C-alpha positions in Angstrom: 105.2 94.7 73.6 101.9 95.8 75.0 100.1 93.7 77.6 97.4 91.5 76.0 93.8 92.8 76.2 92.8 90.2 78.9 95.4 91.8 81.2 94.5 95.4 80.4 90.9 94.5 81.1 91.8 93.6 84.8 90.7 96.2 87.3 93.0 99.2 87.8 94.5 100.5 91.0 93.7 103.7 92.8 97.3 104.9 92.9 98.4 108.4 93.8 99.8 109.0 90.3 98.0 110.6 87.3 96.5 108.2 84.8 98.3 110.1 82.0 101.6 109.1 83.6 101.0 105.5 84.7 98.3 102.9 83.8 97.6 99.9 86.0 96.0 96.5 85.8 95.8 94.3 88.9 95.1 90.8 90.2 94.5 90.7 94.0 94.1 87.9 96.4 94.1 87.6 100.2 97.8 86.6 99.9 99.1 89.5 97.8 98.8 91.9 94.8 100.1 91.5 91.3 100.2 94.8 89.4 100.9 95.4 85.7 102.3 98.9 85.3 102.7 100.9 82.1 104.5 104.2 82.3 103.4 106.7 79.7 105.8 109.5 80.8 109.1 109.6 82.7 108.3 109.0 86.4 110.1 109.7 89.6 109.2 107.4 92.5 109.9 109.1 95.8 111.7 107.1 98.5 109.3 105.0 100.6 109.0 101.6 102.3 106.4 98.9 102.9 106.2 95.1 103.1 108.1 93.0 100.6 107.9 93.5 96.8 109.3 91.6 93.8 109.3 92.9 90.3 110.5 92.4 86.8 110.9 94.8 83.9 109.0 93.7 80.7 110.0 96.7 78.6 111.9 99.9 79.1 114.3 101.0 81.8 114.0 101.4 85.6 116.6 102.8 87.9 116.0 101.8 91.5 117.7 102.7 94.7 117.0 99.9 97.1 118.5 100.3 100.6 121.0 102.9 99.4 122.2 100.8 96.4 121.3 102.1 92.9 121.0 99.8 89.9 119.5 100.1 86.4 117.1 97.3 85.4 116.2 96.5 81.8 113.9 93.9 80.1 114.2 90.5 81.7 115.8 91.9 84.9 114.1 91.3 88.2 114.5 92.9 91.6 113.5 92.0 95.2 112.8 94.6 97.8 112.7 93.2 101.4 110.0 94.3 103.8 110.7 97.7 105.4 113.7 98.6 103.1 113.5 102.1 101.7 113.4 102.3 97.9 112.7 104.8 95.1 113.8 105.5 91.6 113.3 106.8 88.1 111.2 105.0 85.4 111.5 105.9 81.8 108.4 106.6 79.6 107.4 103.4 77.7 108.4 101.1 80.5 106.2 98.1 81.5 106.8 96.5 84.9 105.1 93.7 86.8 105.3 94.1 90.5 104.2 91.6 93.1 103.4 93.0 96.6 103.3 91.0 99.8 100.4 93.3 100.9 97.1 92.5 99.3 96.0 96.0 100.1 99.1 97.9 99.1 96.9 100.0 96.8 93.2 99.9 96.6 91.5 98.4 93.6 89.2 100.9 91.7 85.6 99.9 91.8 
């Protein structure tokens, strides 16, 4: 299911990934960042770390390796990544994910 128009009308993020691969919509506050991701093509997320992150898969399939443990997440599954823990993964085309970041400036919002 596609995100409703009012969500896709939110500002997008300035992420280091091509727009033909991933689309974004975001709500940001001083306390954190909520990002709605739509993956248009298969995507490989390189290993990295940052402050805490929580996410849930809305549609599709996401394989994440968090702190050396690999697990596949499907619609309705959620994951929690503690601050500073290395993670990366593979995301299938057609996946929709909502991620909540502890850092309000994890990614800049496009003007």
